[in-house]
C-alpha positions as CSV (number, residue, x, y, z in Angstrom):
1,M,-119.7,-40.8,2.5
2,G,-117.1,-42.0,5.1
3,S,-116.8,-45.8,5.2
4,V,-113.9,-47.7,6.6
5,A,-112.7,-51.0,5.1
6,P,-111.8,-53.9,7.3
7,E,-108.2,-54.2,8.5
8,N,-106.6,-57.0,6.7
9,A,-103.1,-56.8,8.2
10,A,-103.3,-57.8,11.8
11,H,-99.7,-58.9,11.7
12,L,-98.6,-55.3,11.4
13,A,-97.8,-53.3,14.5
14,H,-99.5,-50.3,12.9
15,T,-102.0,-50.6,10.1
16,V,-101.4,-47.8,7.7
17,H,-104.5,-45.6,7.2
18,V,-105.1,-44.2,3.7
19,A,-107.9,-41.6,3.1
20,I,-109.3,-41.7,-0.4
21,L,-111.2,-38.8,-2.0
22,D,-113.0,-39.4,-5.3
23,D,-116.5,-38.6,-6.6
24,D,-116.6,-41.7,-8.9
25,P,-118.3,-44.4,-6.8
26,D,-116.9,-47.3,-8.9
27,Q,-113.3,-46.0,-8.7
28,L,-113.7,-45.2,-5.0
29,L,-114.8,-48.7,-4.4
30,A,-112.0,-50.2,-6.5
31,L,-109.3,-48.1,-4.8
32,S,-110.5,-49.0,-1.3
33,K,-110.8,-52.7,-2.3
34,W,-107.3,-52.8,-3.7
35,L,-105.7,-51.1,-0.8
36,G,-107.7,-53.1,1.7
37,E,-106.5,-56.3,0.1
38,A,-102.9,-55.0,0.4
39,G,-103.3,-54.6,4.1
40,F,-104.2,-51.0,4.4
41,K,-107.1,-49.4,6.4
42,T,-109.1,-47.0,4.2
43,S,-111.5,-44.2,4.6
44,T,-113.5,-43.0,1.6
45,Y,-115.0,-39.6,0.7
46,D,-116.7,-38.1,-2.3
47,R,-116.7,-34.4,-1.5
48,G,-113.7,-32.1,-0.8
49,V,-115.3,-30.2,2.0
50,T,-116.3,-33.3,3.9
51,F,-112.9,-34.8,3.4
52,L,-111.0,-31.8,4.7
53,K,-113.3,-31.5,7.7
54,S,-112.7,-35.2,8.6
55,L,-109.0,-34.7,8.5
56,Q,-109.1,-32.3,11.4
57,G,-109.8,-35.0,13.9
58,A,-108.4,-38.1,12.1
59,S,-105.1,-39.8,12.1
60,I,-104.1,-40.8,8.5
61,D,-100.8,-41.9,7.0
62,A,-101.4,-41.1,3.3
63,A,-104.1,-39.8,1.0
64,I,-105.3,-40.3,-2.6
65,V,-107.0,-37.2,-4.0
66,D,-109.0,-37.0,-7.3
67,W,-108.4,-33.9,-9.4
68,G,-112.0,-33.4,-10.6
69,L,-114.5,-33.0,-7.7
70,P,-118.0,-31.6,-7.7
71,D,-117.4,-29.0,-4.9
72,M,-113.7,-28.0,-5.4
73,S,-110.6,-29.1,-7.3
74,G,-108.3,-31.8,-6.0
75,V,-105.4,-29.3,-6.3
76,A,-107.2,-26.9,-4.0
77,V,-107.8,-29.7,-1.5
78,I,-104.1,-30.6,-1.5
79,Q,-103.1,-26.9,-1.0
80,K,-105.4,-26.7,2.0
81,M,-104.0,-30.0,3.4
82,R,-100.5,-28.6,3.2
83,D,-101.0,-24.9,4.0
84,E,-103.9,-24.9,6.4
85,L,-104.0,-28.3,8.0
86,R,-100.1,-28.6,7.9
87,L,-100.3,-32.3,7.0
88,D,-96.9,-33.8,6.3
89,I,-98.2,-37.1,4.8
90,P,-97.7,-38.6,1.3
91,I,-100.5,-37.4,-1.1
92,I,-101.1,-39.0,-4.4
93,L,-103.1,-37.1,-7.0
94,I,-105.3,-39.2,-9.3
95,T,-106.3,-37.6,-12.6
96,S,-107.3,-38.1,-16.2
97,R,-105.0,-35.3,-17.2
98,N,-101.6,-36.4,-18.3
99,A,-100.2,-33.1,-19.8
100,E,-96.9,-32.2,-18.3
101,E,-98.1,-28.7,-17.1
102,D,-101.1,-30.4,-15.3
103,I,-98.9,-32.9,-13.5
104,V,-96.5,-30.1,-12.5
105,E,-99.4,-28.0,-11.2
106,G,-100.5,-30.9,-9.0
107,L,-96.9,-31.6,-7.7
108,D,-96.4,-27.8,-7.0
109,A,-99.6,-27.8,-4.9
110,G,-98.1,-30.4,-2.7
111,A,-98.8,-33.8,-4.2
112,D,-95.9,-36.3,-3.9
113,D,-96.9,-38.5,-6.8
114,Y,-99.8,-39.0,-9.3
115,L,-101.9,-41.7,-10.9
116,V,-103.4,-41.3,-14.4
117,K,-106.9,-42.7,-14.9
118,P,-108.0,-45.3,-15.3
119,A,-106.2,-46.4,-12.2
120,R,-104.6,-49.9,-12.3
121,H,-104.6,-52.2,-9.4
122,L,-100.9,-53.1,-9.0
123,E,-99.7,-49.6,-9.9
124,C,-102.0,-48.0,-7.4
125,V,-100.7,-50.2,-4.5
126,A,-97.1,-49.8,-5.7
127,R,-97.3,-46.0,-5.7
128,V,-98.9,-45.8,-2.3
129,E,-96.3,-48.1,-0.8
130,A,-93.5,-46.2,-2.5
131,A,-94.8,-42.9,-1.3
132,L,-95.0,-44.2,2.3
133,R,-91.4,-45.5,2.1
134,R,-90.1,-42.3,0.7
135,A,-91.9,-40.4,3.5
136,N,-90.4,-42.7,6.2
137,S,-86.9,-42.2,4.7
138,L,-87.3,-38.4,4.6
139,R,-88.5,-38.3,8.2
140,L,-85.5,-40.3,9.3
141,E,-83.2,-38.0,7.3
142,K,-84.8,-34.9,8.9
143,S,-84.3,-36.4,12.3
144,L,-80.7,-37.1,11.6
145,K,-80.1,-33.6,10.4
146,D,-81.6,-32.1,13.5
147,K,-79.6,-34.1,16.0
148,P,-77.0,-36.8,16.2
149,V,-78.7,-40.2,15.8
150,F,-77.1,-43.6,16.6
151,F,-78.0,-47.1,15.5
152,G,-75.9,-49.1,17.8
153,A,-72.3,-48.4,16.8
154,Y,-73.3,-46.3,13.8
155,H,-73.5,-42.5,13.9
156,F,-75.1,-40.8,11.0
157,D,-74.2,-37.2,9.9
158,V,-76.7,-36.7,7.0
159,G,-75.6,-33.2,6.3
160,A,-72.0,-34.3,5.7
161,R,-73.1,-37.6,4.2
162,E,-70.8,-39.4,6.7
163,V,-71.3,-42.5,8.8
164,S,-69.1,-43.2,11.7
165,F,-68.6,-46.5,13.6
166,G,-65.8,-47.4,15.9
167,A,-62.8,-45.4,14.9
168,Q,-63.9,-45.2,11.3
169,K,-65.6,-42.4,9.4
170,V,-67.0,-43.3,6.0
171,L,-68.1,-40.8,3.3
172,M,-71.3,-42.0,1.5
173,T,-72.7,-41.1,-1.9
174,E,-76.3,-39.7,-1.8
175,K,-77.8,-43.0,-3.0
176,E,-75.8,-45.1,-0.6
177,L,-77.0,-42.9,2.3
178,Q,-80.6,-43.1,1.2
179,L,-80.4,-46.8,0.8
180,V,-78.8,-47.5,4.2
181,L,-81.3,-45.2,5.9
182,L,-84.1,-47.1,4.2
183,L,-82.6,-50.4,5.5
184,F,-82.3,-49.0,9.0
185,S,-85.9,-47.7,8.9
186,E,-87.1,-51.2,7.9
187,L,-84.8,-52.9,10.4
188,G,-85.7,-56.6,10.6
189,N,-88.0,-56.5,7.6
190,I,-87.4,-57.8,4.1
191,V,-87.0,-54.8,1.7
192,A,-87.8,-55.9,-1.9
193,R,-85.8,-54.6,-4.9
194,S,-89.0,-52.9,-6.2
195,A,-89.2,-51.1,-2.9
196,I,-85.6,-49.9,-3.2
197,W,-86.2,-48.8,-6.8
198,S,-89.2,-46.7,-5.8
199,S,-87.9,-45.3,-2.6
200,V,-84.3,-44.5,-3.5
201,W,-84.4,-44.1,-7.3
202,G,-88.1,-43.0,-7.7
203,I,-88.8,-45.8,-10.2
204,V,-92.0,-47.9,-10.0
205,S,-91.3,-50.8,-12.2
206,N,-90.5,-54.5,-11.9
207,Q,-88.7,-54.5,-15.3
208,V,-85.4,-53.1,-14.1
209,S,-82.1,-54.9,-13.7
210,S,-81.1,-55.4,-10.1
211,R,-77.4,-55.0,-10.9
212,T,-77.3,-51.4,-9.7
213,I,-78.9,-52.3,-6.4
214,D,-76.7,-55.4,-5.9
215,T,-73.7,-53.2,-6.4
216,H,-74.9,-50.6,-3.9
217,I,-75.7,-53.4,-1.4
218,Y,-72.2,-54.9,-1.8
219,R,-70.6,-51.5,-1.2
220,L,-72.7,-50.8,1.9
221,R,-71.9,-54.2,3.3
222,S,-68.2,-53.6,2.7
223,K,-67.9,-49.9,3.6
224,L,-70.0,-50.1,6.8
225,E,-68.9,-53.7,7.7
226,L,-72.5,-54.8,8.0
227,E,-71.6,-58.5,8.5
228,G,-72.4,-58.7,12.2
229,Q,-69.2,-57.5,13.8
230,H,-70.8,-54.2,14.8
231,G,-74.2,-55.5,15.7
232,Y,-75.9,-55.4,12.3
233,L,-76.1,-58.0,9.5
234,L,-77.1,-57.1,6.0
235,K,-78.2,-60.2,4.1
236,T,-79.3,-60.8,0.5
237,L,-82.4,-63.0,0.3
238,H,-82.4,-64.4,-3.2
239,G,-85.7,-63.8,-4.9
240,K,-87.0,-61.7,-2.1
241,G,-84.8,-58.7,-1.4
242,Y,-82.5,-57.6,1.4
243,R,-82.8,-57.5,5.2
244,L,-80.8,-55.6,7.8
245,S,-81.0,-57.2,11.2
246,M,-79.6,-56.7,14.7
247,V,-77.4,-59.5,15.8
248,T,-75.7,-60.4,19.1
249,A,-72.5,-62.2,19.9
250,G,-73.0,-65.9,19.1
251,D,-75.7,-65.4,16.4
């Protein structure tokens, strides 16, 4: 099995490709349908060996891997993805096991997150999106640690948790730094509160007060002067989230 769902997000510059491995045809169809409707491109597989072989020549952005497979365990698949194929992509383990030791085993093998069966539509999409955002933020952090990176007037020193702009040097908390890096990685896009909770705090929930985020946004805007005077404007879009945008004189 190796079908590809239609691409439903032509507005995106890059349609994110998610590979799904599950031997339950109904669940495989549901996962592919949910993610396809959310704008992802999906490839589906029902055997671990076939899945691993396909990854050698494919370009994927994330993967969902079932624990129980006919030919090998999902944990073994993930270990091979990490150790042999050297894939640095978000991997979500889906399993009927919910004991702490089982979850830890999956995470230790290289999974970034997990879903407990029966998978639920909105949770599935939310966890995939959260895993992708975390991966993008981590890549940005790694690049910033390896070499100096500038966003216009802003210079990030992730190791020291400092941001410099103009003659100023500002010390950031860990969450402030993660949040501002997320906003820069999504420059020009609306970042929803739920996306911030999942990416920065690791919480996938819509039932959390936004006061903590509002406070962090206020502090970022104040500490880094993100009000347009240095080329970037951080706006609160009520009911939608936040957007960091580039601005020019006269905007």
